[in-house]
C-alpha positions as CSV (number, residue, x, y, z in Angstrom):
1,M,14.0,-20.5,-1.2
2,V,10.7,-20.2,0.7
3,L,7.8,-21.1,-1.5
4,I,4.1,-20.5,-0.5
5,R,1.5,-22.9,-2.0
6,V,-2.2,-22.7,-1.8
7,P,-4.1,-25.8,-2.4
8,K,-5.9,-24.3,-5.3
9,P,-5.8,-24.6,-9.1
10,W,-4.7,-21.2,-9.7
11,N,-2.0,-20.6,-12.1
12,L,-0.4,-17.4,-13.1
13,P,0.2,-17.0,-17.2
14,D,3.6,-15.8,-18.5
15,N,3.5,-12.9,-18.3
16,R,21.9,6.1,-9.6
17,I,20.4,8.4,-7.8
18,T,17.7,10.4,-9.1
19,S,18.4,14.1,-9.4
20,E,16.2,16.4,-7.3
21,A,14.4,17.6,-10.5
22,N,13.6,14.0,-11.5
23,F,12.6,13.0,-7.9
24,Q,9.8,15.6,-8.0
25,S,8.9,14.9,-11.5
26,R,6.2,12.7,-10.8
27,R,4.4,15.4,-8.7
28,K,4.8,17.7,-11.6
29,F,3.4,15.2,-14.0
30,V,0.3,15.1,-11.8
31,K,-0.1,18.7,-11.5
32,T,0.2,19.2,-15.2
33,F,-2.3,16.5,-15.9
34,V,-4.8,17.8,-13.6
35,G,-4.3,21.4,-14.9
36,A,-4.9,20.3,-18.4
37,A,-8.0,18.3,-17.4
38,I,-9.5,21.4,-15.5
39,G,-8.7,23.6,-18.4
40,A,-10.5,21.1,-20.4
41,S,-10.9,-4.8,15.3
42,T,-12.5,-5.5,18.5
43,L,-12.1,-3.4,21.7
44,P,-9.6,-5.8,23.2
45,L,-7.6,-5.9,19.9
46,L,-7.9,-2.1,19.2
47,G,-7.2,-1.1,22.7
48,C,-9.2,0.7,25.4
49,Q,-6.9,3.6,25.9
50,S,-7.9,7.1,24.8
51,S,-6.7,8.3,21.4
52,Q,-3.3,9.8,21.2
53,G,-2.3,13.1,19.7
54,T,-3.4,16.6,19.4
55,E,-4.9,18.8,16.6
56,A,-1.2,19.6,15.7
57,D,0.0,16.0,16.0
58,P,0.4,13.9,12.8
59,L,-0.3,10.9,15.2
60,M,-3.6,12.0,16.2
61,G,-6.5,9.5,16.9
62,V,-4.2,6.3,17.0
63,R,-4.7,3.7,19.5
64,D,-2.7,0.7,20.8
65,L,-3.0,-2.7,19.0
66,S,-2.6,-6.2,20.5
67,F,-0.4,-8.4,18.0
68,Q,2.1,-11.0,18.1
69,G,5.7,-10.8,16.5
70,N,6.7,-12.7,13.6
71,P,10.3,-13.9,13.9
72,S,10.5,-14.2,10.0
73,F,10.0,-10.6,9.4
74,A,11.3,-9.1,12.8
75,D,13.8,-6.8,11.1
76,V,15.7,-6.2,7.9
77,D,19.2,-5.2,7.1
78,R,18.5,-1.4,7.4
79,P,17.5,0.8,10.1
80,T,13.9,1.4,10.9
81,T,12.4,4.7,9.8
82,G,11.6,7.0,12.4
83,R,7.8,7.0,13.3
84,V,7.1,10.8,12.8
85,L,8.9,10.8,9.4
86,A,6.8,7.9,8.2
87,A,3.6,9.7,9.3
88,T,4.5,13.0,7.7
89,Y,6.0,12.0,4.3
90,N,3.4,10.3,2.4
91,N,1.9,10.0,-1.0
92,F,-2.1,10.2,-0.7
93,Y,-3.2,12.1,-3.9
94,E,-6.9,12.0,-2.6
95,F,-5.7,14.5,-0.2
96,G,-3.1,16.4,-2.1
97,G,0.0,16.3,-4.4
98,T,2.7,16.9,-1.9
99,K,4.2,14.8,0.8
100,D,2.9,17.0,3.8
101,I,-0.8,16.0,3.5
102,W,-1.4,14.5,6.8
103,Q,-3.5,17.5,8.2
104,N,-5.7,17.3,5.0
105,A,-6.1,13.5,5.5
106,Q,-7.7,13.9,8.9
107,S,-10.9,14.5,7.2
108,L,-11.0,10.9,6.2
109,P,-14.1,9.2,8.0
110,T,-12.9,6.0,9.6
111,E,-15.7,5.1,12.0
112,N,-17.8,2.0,11.0
113,W,-15.6,1.2,8.2
114,Q,-16.7,-1.7,6.0
115,V,-14.7,-3.7,3.5
116,E,-16.9,-5.6,0.8
117,V,-15.2,-8.8,-0.6
118,G,-17.0,-10.4,-3.4
119,G,-16.9,-11.3,-7.2
120,L,-15.8,-14.7,-8.1
121,V,-15.8,-16.3,-4.6
122,N,-17.9,-18.9,-2.9
123,N,-18.2,-16.9,0.3
124,P,-18.7,-13.2,-0.3
125,H,-18.7,-11.2,2.9
126,T,-18.7,-7.5,3.9
127,Y,-16.4,-7.1,6.9
128,D,-15.8,-4.1,9.3
129,V,-12.5,-3.6,10.9
130,D,-13.4,-5.3,14.0
131,D,-14.5,-8.5,12.1
132,L,-11.1,-8.4,10.5
133,T,-9.2,-8.1,13.7
134,R,-11.2,-10.7,15.2
135,A,-11.2,-13.3,12.4
136,F,-7.4,-13.1,11.7
137,Q,-4.6,-13.0,14.2
138,L,-2.7,-9.7,13.9
139,E,1.0,-9.9,13.7
140,E,4.0,-7.4,13.2
141,R,6.2,-7.4,10.2
142,T,9.0,-5.1,9.4
143,Y,9.2,-4.6,5.6
144,R,11.2,-2.5,3.2
145,F,9.1,0.0,1.6
146,R,10.3,1.3,-2.0
147,C,8.5,4.0,-3.8
148,V,8.8,4.3,-7.6
149,E,10.1,7.7,-7.0
150,A,13.5,6.2,-5.9
151,W,13.0,6.7,-2.2
152,S,12.6,4.1,0.5
153,M,11.8,3.4,4.2
154,V,11.7,0.4,6.5
155,V,8.4,0.2,8.3
156,P,6.9,-2.1,11.0
157,W,3.5,-3.0,9.8
158,I,0.6,-4.7,12.0
159,G,-1.9,-6.8,10.2
160,F,-2.4,-10.2,8.5
161,P,-1.5,-12.0,5.5
162,M,-3.8,-11.4,2.4
163,R,-3.7,-15.2,2.0
164,S,-5.8,-15.4,5.3
165,L,-8.7,-13.4,3.8
166,L,-8.3,-15.2,0.4
167,E,-8.9,-18.6,2.0
168,A,-11.8,-17.3,4.0
169,V,-13.8,-16.3,0.9
170,D,-12.7,-19.3,-1.2
171,P,-12.3,-17.9,-4.8
172,K,-13.8,-19.8,-7.7
173,P,-11.4,-21.5,-10.2
174,D,-12.0,-18.7,-12.9
175,A,-10.9,-16.0,-10.4
176,R,-7.4,-15.1,-11.8
177,Y,-7.0,-11.5,-10.5
178,V,-8.0,-9.3,-7.6
179,R,-9.1,-5.7,-7.7
180,F,-8.7,-3.5,-4.5
181,T,-10.7,-0.1,-4.4
182,S,-9.8,2.8,-2.2
183,F,-12.2,5.2,-0.3
184,Y,-13.5,7.9,-2.5
185,D,-16.1,10.8,-1.7
186,R,-15.7,13.9,-3.8
187,N,-16.8,15.9,-0.7
188,V,-14.1,14.5,1.5
189,T,-11.1,13.5,-0.6
190,T,-10.6,17.0,-1.8
191,G,-6.9,16.9,-3.1
192,P,-6.1,19.0,-6.2
193,A,-6.3,16.0,-8.5
194,L,-9.9,15.4,-7.6
195,R,-11.1,18.6,-9.4
196,S,-10.4,16.7,-12.5
197,N,-13.2,14.6,-14.0
198,F,-10.6,12.9,-16.3
199,L,-8.6,10.9,-13.7
200,P,-9.8,7.4,-13.1
201,W,-11.0,7.7,-9.5
202,P,-11.6,6.0,-7.2
203,Y,-8.1,4.7,-6.7
204,T,-7.8,1.1,-7.8
205,E,-5.0,-1.5,-7.6
206,G,-4.8,-5.2,-8.7
207,L,-2.8,-8.4,-8.2
208,A,-2.7,-11.6,-9.9
209,I,-4.3,-14.1,-7.5
210,E,-1.1,-15.9,-7.1
211,E,0.6,-12.8,-5.9
212,M,-2.1,-12.1,-3.3
213,A,-1.6,-15.7,-2.1
214,N,2.1,-15.3,-1.5
215,D,3.1,-15.2,2.2
216,L,4.5,-11.6,1.8
217,A,1.3,-10.0,0.6
218,F,-0.1,-8.2,3.8
219,F,-3.1,-6.2,4.8
220,A,-1.9,-3.6,7.5
221,V,-4.2,-2.1,10.0
222,G,-1.5,-0.6,12.1
223,I,2.0,0.7,12.2
224,Y,4.8,1.2,14.9
225,G,2.3,-0.7,17.5
226,Q,-0.7,1.4,17.0
227,T,-3.6,1.8,14.5
228,L,-2.8,3.4,11.2
229,P,-2.9,7.2,11.1
230,K,-5.1,8.4,8.4
231,Q,-2.5,9.7,6.1
232,N,-0.8,6.1,6.1
233,G,-4.1,4.6,4.8
234,A,-6.3,4.0,7.8
235,P,-8.0,1.8,8.7
236,I,-6.9,-0.8,6.3
237,R,-4.3,-0.8,3.4
238,M,-2.5,-3.0,1.3
239,V,1.3,-3.7,1.8
240,I,3.1,-5.5,-1.1
241,P,6.9,-5.2,-0.3
242,W,8.4,-6.5,-3.5
243,K,6.5,-4.0,-5.5
244,Y,6.6,-0.1,-5.9
245,G,4.6,1.6,-3.2
246,F,1.8,2.8,-5.3
247,K,0.8,-1.0,-5.6
248,G,-0.4,-0.6,-2.1
249,A,-3.9,1.0,-2.2
250,K,-4.8,2.8,0.9
251,S,-8.2,2.9,2.9
252,V,-9.4,-0.1,1.1
253,V,-13.3,-0.3,0.8
254,K,-13.8,-3.1,-1.7
255,I,-12.0,-6.3,-2.9
256,E,-13.2,-8.0,-5.9
257,F,-12.1,-11.4,-7.4
258,V,-12.3,-11.3,-11.2
259,A,-11.2,-13.4,-14.2
260,D,-9.7,-10.6,-16.2
261,R,-6.7,-8.3,-15.5
262,P,-8.5,-5.2,-13.9
263,S,-7.7,-1.6,-14.7
264,T,-5.6,0.3,-12.2
265,F,-5.2,4.1,-11.5
266,W,-1.6,4.8,-12.5
267,N,-1.5,2.4,-15.0
268,T,-4.7,3.7,-16.6
269,I,-3.0,7.3,-16.5
270,N,0.4,6.4,-17.9
271,S,0.9,2.6,-18.7
272,R,4.5,3.3,-20.0
273,E,5.7,4.8,-16.7
274,Y,3.5,2.7,-14.3
275,K,3.1,-1.1,-15.3
276,F,0.4,-3.2,-13.8
277,Q,3.1,-5.5,-12.3
278,S,5.6,-2.9,-11.1
279,N,8.0,-5.2,-9.2
280,V,11.1,-3.4,-7.8
281,E,13.6,-4.2,-10.4
282,P,17.0,-2.1,-10.5
283,E,17.8,-3.0,-14.0
284,V,14.5,-1.8,-15.4
285,P,14.5,1.9,-15.4
286,H,11.5,4.4,-15.0
287,P,11.3,6.1,-18.4
288,R,12.5,9.3,-16.7
289,W,15.1,8.0,-14.1
290,S,17.4,5.1,-13.1
291,Q,16.0,2.6,-10.5
292,R,19.5,1.3,-9.7
293,E,19.7,3.3,-6.6
294,E,17.2,4.7,-4.0
295,K,17.3,7.4,-1.2
296,L,16.9,5.5,2.3
297,L,15.1,8.1,4.3
298,G,16.8,8.8,7.8
299,D,15.7,10.3,11.1
300,G,17.6,13.6,10.9
301,P,16.4,16.6,9.0
302,E,13.5,16.4,6.8
303,F,15.1,15.1,3.8
304,S,18.2,13.5,5.2
305,Y,18.9,10.2,3.4
306,E,21.5,7.6,2.5
307,V,22.0,6.4,-1.1
308,V,21.8,2.6,-1.3
309,P,21.6,0.1,-4.0
310,T,18.2,-1.2,-5.1
311,L,17.6,-4.6,-4.6
312,L,15.8,-7.0,-7.0
313,Y,12.2,-7.4,-5.7
314,N,13.3,-5.0,-2.9
315,G,15.4,-7.8,-1.4
316,Y,12.5,-10.4,-1.4
317,E,13.6,-12.5,-4.2
318,D,13.7,-15.7,-2.3
319,Y,9.9,-15.3,-1.6
320,V,8.4,-14.1,-4.9
321,G,11.3,-15.0,-7.6
322,Q,9.2,-18.3,-8.4
323,L,6.1,-16.1,-9.4
324,Y,8.1,-14.6,-12.2
325,A,10.5,-17.3,-13.2
């Protein structure tokens, strides 16, 4: 078992396949909810090459990154998902309620991006993306990615461990949780759900501080050797591989260390279906479908997949089991 310990007095208190109809039910839930509401890094790191892609290309605007490999996370026991599929099959409700939102997401303004880190810390700081890539060594990690909708991918992320940022800002002893906030601008993030004043925008997520300190917790600034496409959460997103994908907030603009458990987007909308913790646990079903199996998306036709068993903590029990013992 691999245990990651941070020398701080932080203690976390106790705390088979889905039918096609159910597979789409989360999307239907959002549409129903919204309908009711309406009715009621540095240049060397980022690379000096010209942006790639065209106006009809889901990889438009990406650039090469400089990074090192991490042998501990070089691969997994499943094939890596094709790059184009990973760039065109996305949940990003700020830009729409279907998977093919990559064109809408191109309106996301990523220039001069800043991430404010504050709250209960001794060293609050506002970083731009160049600051982050300069301060923290970028590495590549191939992780399993499991969606609560019972589909999965395998993705090679580029970024740095969350623990590095945590140590840099030096949380105070009473900081027990961390809240992450995504970019929100009603004039830009014009997905259908944003027409509702009853949804808890901006998108927020949260972790216990010991979860953020775990070695698996990761900030991604790239994917497949290059910067993140906008639809994948550019320029920086959370990657928490032992939790369901919605726990990984995209396009993060603010990180706050807090004493009490923060409210989060999906948990606020429906706490019965989307728990705050939301670890991948095959024996804990979603109220509307089983989580025992998942669709591992492949590289063939758009919705080709292999049915595989769901692994406890998405296969990362050795890393995180101690957190929930």
